[in-house]
N, C-alpha and C positions, 0 to 999 in steps of 0.2 A: 526428720530417717534416721534414727541413732545407729543403725546398723544395715550390711546385707550379706546374705550367704551365701556364696556361689559356688557350686558345683563344678569342678574344671577338668575334660577332658584329653588325656594325652593317646593319639592313634600311630601307630609305626604304619610304614611302607611297605611289608610284609605282603607274603598271599599264604593264610588271609592274614587281612591289617589285626592285629591284636591291640586291648587298649585297655587303660586305667583311669581312675578317675578319683581324684582327690577334693575335698572341700573346703574354702577357704572365707574364714570366716573376717571381715571388714569394719567394724569399728569406726566409728564417727565422733571423732571429741569435740564436745561443746567447747565454742571461744565465748567469753564474757561480750556478746553485743551488745546486750538489751537491757536497758534501765531497768529498775525496779518502780513500778505502776500504782500511783495511788489510787482508791476508790471512794469515792469521789474525788475528783483532780483536786478541790478545796472545800475545807470543809465551815461548817460554821457551827456552834455549840451555844450552850447557857448554864449559869451556876447563878443557886442564886445566894444571894450575900450570908454569913455568921454561919456556911458549912464549913464543917471540920476540916483541918488540913490533912490532907490524903486525899481528898473526894474526888471519883473518878468523873471524869469532865466529857472523857471523848475517847471511843477508843479509834487507832487509825488504821487500815484493811491497805495491807500492799502486796502486790503479786510480782512473778518474773518470770520471763516466759524460756529463762535458762535453766538449764538443766539443776537437780539439786543443788550441786555444791559451787555453782555461780550464784544462784538464790539466797534463799533465806539461811541461816538467821541475818536479819538487817541489824544496822545499826545507826538511831535516832537520833537526830542531836539539833535544839532549837537553834537555830543561828539570829533570827534577831524579835524582837517584842518583847522579851522575857530579863533585861537587864536590870531589874530588882529583883529575880527569882522570886516570882511569884507563882511560877509554874512547875513540874518534875515531869519528867518521859522518860518510862522504866523501856529496860529493854523488849518489853512485847507491845510496845507502839500505843501505850493505855498513857492519853494525858491525864493528870494529877494536881489539886492546887498545892500549893507550898506554904500560902498563907489564908489567913480567914479574909474575905473580901468584904468592901462596904462599898455598897451602891453610891454613896454620898463621895467614895473617893474618886471614882473610875468607872466607869459605867461600858466600855468597850476597851478587846486587846486584841492585835491585832500579830501573830507569831506566825514566823517563815520556817518551818520546818523540814530537814533535811533526813534522806535513807539512802541509805548507802547498803549494797548487797556485798556478800561473802568471795564473789569472783578477784580475779587477776586477769588484768587491773578491776579495781573498784570501778563499778558503775554507781553512779547517784542521781537521783530525782529531786523536787522540791515540793512542797505542797503550801499552802498560806492557811489558814485557822483564823477564824474571827472568832472571839467568845466575850459573849455578852454578859452583864453581870444584872441581875434582877431583883427586886426584892424580894424578901424574905417569906415564906407564907403566912396568907394572912387568914386564912379558908380554913377551918378543921374538913377532914375527910369525911363523908357520909354513908352510911352501909346499911344495908337491907340483911337483917334477921334471916338467917335461913336454919329450915327445918330438913332432914335429912330422914327418910324411911329405907328401913333395908331385910328383905326379905332375903334368907338363908336356909341350906339344911342343916340338922342339926349337927353342931360342934363340927362343921365344912366349910366356912368362910373363907376364902382364899387371899381377900383383902387386894386392896387396887383404888383409883380415883371414884370417890363418893359422890363428890358435888363441885362446887366452886364457888367463892364469896364473890359479891358483886360490892364493888365500894367504888365509887368517885370523891374527886375534889375539883372546887373550882378555881384553886389556883392552879393556871395552862400547865406548867413544867413542874409540878410535885409529881414527884418518882414517890408511890405508894409500896411499901413493905409490910407482909404478914408476918406473924407472933404468932405461937400455941404455946402455953404456960408449959413450962417443962417437966413436972412430974405427969402428964398427959402423954408426953412422945412417946413412951411404951406401946399407945396404943392406934395412936393417931398422927399423924402428923401433916402438916401447916406449906405447900410451896411458899416461898419467902419473898416470888416475882407476880404472881398470877393469881393466890389464892385458893389453888386446887388445894382440896384436903380429901388427903389418903386415909384410909383405914390399912392395918395391917391383919395380918392374918388370926383366927382364931376368936372373935369378937365372939362375948356369949349374951345371951339373952336379955335383953333391959335396956335401960335408955342411959343415955350420955350427954353432960352439960359441959361442951368443950368452951375454956377460956383462949379466945382467940382475941385479938385487937388488930389494926390498920393504924400503920404510922407513914406520914408523909414527911417526916425527920423532924416535924417541930412539932404537930399535937400526934398525938396517941388517943383510938377511938375504940371501946369493943366492944363486938358484935358478939350477939345472942347467937348459936349455935348449937342446935339440939338433935342429937343420933338418938334415931328408934331400932331398935336391933329383935326382929323375926326370925325364930328358928321354926322350920317347918318340921310337922309331923308325918313321918310316913304317909299314915292312915286319911290326913288330908287329901291325897292324891288321889285317892282313891275315891272320891265325893265330891269331886269338884262340877264346879259348872261353868261354862264360857260365856259371857257375852258381848258379842262382836258390833263395834259402832262403827260408825260411815263417817267418812273424809273428817278423819281426825288425825295428827300426829301425837305420837305418844308424849314430845314434849308438850305440846298442847293441852292433851288432855290433865299429863301432870299439874301444870302451871294452873290453868284456869277450871278445869272441871274437877277434878279428883276429889278436893275436900266434901263439895255440895254433892256430888252423886256417891259416895259412900255412906255421908249422912242419910240421902234419898234411896240406898238400900236397904240400908239398917231398916228401918221405918218397914219397908215392903216386905223384908226377908224372915227378922227375927222376932221371934215367936215370944221371947220375954227376953225383961233387960239386960239379964246376967247373959244372955248366948252373946257370943262370937264373932266377929266378922274377920275375917280374913284375906284379904288382897294376894294370892300367892304372885301372882308375875300379870305383867302387862306386855303384850307384845305385838307387832306390825305383821299384817298377813302379806306373803308375800305375792307381788304381782300387783296390787292395788293397794288404796289411801285406806283400807280399814285397820282397827287394830280389836285383837281379843284381850279380853280382860278376864282373868282366873280367879274364880273363890270359890272360899268353901265357907262354912258356917258351924260354929263347934257350939255345943248346950253348953250349958251350967254345968251337967254333972261330969262333963268331959268328955261323949260321944261326940258324932256328927250325924248332921241333916243328909238324909239321901235326895242326892241328886235330883229325883224325880220331885220331892216334894218343893224341894226348892224352884223348881221349874214353875209347877201349878202356881208358888207366890208370885212369881217374877211375872206369869204373864198376865193375871190378875191386875197386878201393876204397873204393867209396861206403858200406859198411858202418861200415869202420874212420873214413872223415870223420865220417859220421852220430853219431860219438861225441863230438863236438867241437860241431854245431849241424846241426840239420833241414835238410836236403837238399830242395828242393821240385820241382828240373826241371835235367838237364844238356842245355842247348840246343845238339844238334848244327846243325851251319849258321844256327845262331839261328833258325831258321824255323817253330818248333811254332807248331800249328793250321794250320798249309798245307796242303789236301790238292790236292796238284800232281801225284796219280796216276802217271800214264806218262812226264809232265816230271819237269824238275828244279827244283830252288829255287837260287833270286840271293839272296844277301844283297850288301847294301855297307852299312860301317859308317865313320861321320863322327863327327868328333870336334871340338868347339868350344870349342878352346882359350882362348878370349874369358869363356868361363861357367862359372866353376869353382865346385865346391863343394865349401863346407868342412864337416865333422863332426867338431865340437869336444868331444873329454872333456876332464875335469879331468888324466888323464895322457896322452892320445894323444890327435892333432890329424892328421887325412888329409884331404888339400887334391887334388881330382882334376878333369879336364875333365869335361863335360856329355858325354854318345854320343847319338847317336841310329843306329836302324837301319830300315833301310829294306830288306824281301822280296818278289820276285816269282816267281810261277811262271814258268819259261821252258820253250817248246817246244825 
């Protein structure tokens, strides 16, 4: 407890008695009676041979139960095991290489490290670090080509994470880093540590080929990353049809079924080869394991087929479509479940272009806006 706040009352012996109160704040000063604590108590680390001087080997984690002025910043010192000055330890507790290690020269080092707090008198703790020197990387990284599809409203793409590169390395201790060619950084970024691809705002319609590479420190391997950006037209939203799938997650649909179903769907609903199929969005149905896919078909002359026409085509080809994936329903007018009787159903569809959903798999990523459907019976 760092302090107390007391209210003290003084009352006299008169008739009637009179009184008054005063507040007394009592602050408890901290005494530096806790030593720094290493987490974990001792460390094990590895470094590959031939890594450049200054390579980060380990980050020490130290805490102190005393108040801030008796705790950090900590002073770190290597007490033993560094007689040849092969290592350095910076003020932040990062252990780095000071030489280029050779596996044939030495395979293991044991360091005793001290942490000293900022209190008076200072408290100290010790930890032991075992550093193993292993052979340098002998295997190249392997990465899976990635294709990304982005659907957005006209000139209204807010940016965000659009996918993730999946790469592996047979060398157990290799640390992979990802880089993007500098001239493409005005539109995209790649997280150097985990391979996530970030698109900046304002992407134009079209195809982008990204020059991405993954490195294990010795070998560098290029990765094929292609980004397709499709901007929706407002007219599309008035001519959409929804197919509802049964027992499938968005990621499974994107990774396992989307290419095959798109091809089968084109054969089912396109009247001419020049027509264009537009998948506008896919979105889980709240409360169950169903998935809605929203699409429209554009004629080669620029117009759109009416939903009634597309639904008729889908109904005739439903059995063929279900050879790819099980269909729960084809939602006519998107008003399933409403009993309007002699009235008719009116539905409106709205797209939230700033609420993007990213469904990322190893080979395919699909980025689309969230959609909302309002339906009601009309006289």
